[in-house]
N, C-alpha and C positions, 0 to 999 in steps of 0.2 A: 101349802103343799099342793102340788098338782094332782089332779085326778084323771082317771081314764076309765071308761066303761066298755067292757068287751061285749059285743053284740051276741045275743042268744041265737042259737040255731037248734033245730030239732036233732035229737039224739039219733045217730046212725046214718045221717045223710051226708056227712063229711068224711071223705076217704083221703088219707094222707097220700100225697104225690099224684093225685088225679088232676088232670087239666080241667075237669068239670067243676072244680072248686073255685074257679075264677069268679063266678057270680057271687059266691059267699064272701070272698075277700073284698070284692067291690062294695059290699054293704058294710064292711067293718069301718069303725071310726079310725081316722088316721092321725097319729101323733108325729109331729115333725120338729118340735121346738127343743132339740137336744143341744147340750153345751158340753164343753170339755172341762173336767174337774182339775186338770193340771196346767192349763194355760188359757189365755183369752182369745186365741185365734178363732176365726170363724170356722165352724164345723161344716164339712160337706153335708149335703142333704142326706138325712137318714129318715126312713119311714118305719113306723111300728104299727102293726095291726094285730088285733086279737079277736078271737071268737070263742064262745063256750057253749057246751051243751050240758046235760045233766051230770055228766061224768068227767068231762075233759076240758082243758084250756088249750086252745091252739093259738100259736102266735107266730108272727113273721116279721123279720127285719129286712129292709132293703137299704143297703149302704152304698152310696156313690162316693167312693174314696179309692184312689189308686195306691195309697200308702197305708193300708190297714195293718195295725200292729197286733 
């Protein structure tokens, strides 16, 4: 089974929707080895990143696919 570790950030320093959060996202571990459960076609690049503080889990997907279903 694959594992992923969300990077810890200080509580209260991350604000949803703020451009200043870019530095936090740049420190997050990047997961890119996604596959499709319904066929064997190559999956377009997908990036997953996650951060956590004492109370919240923040996550972000970046999907490069012109045919998202």
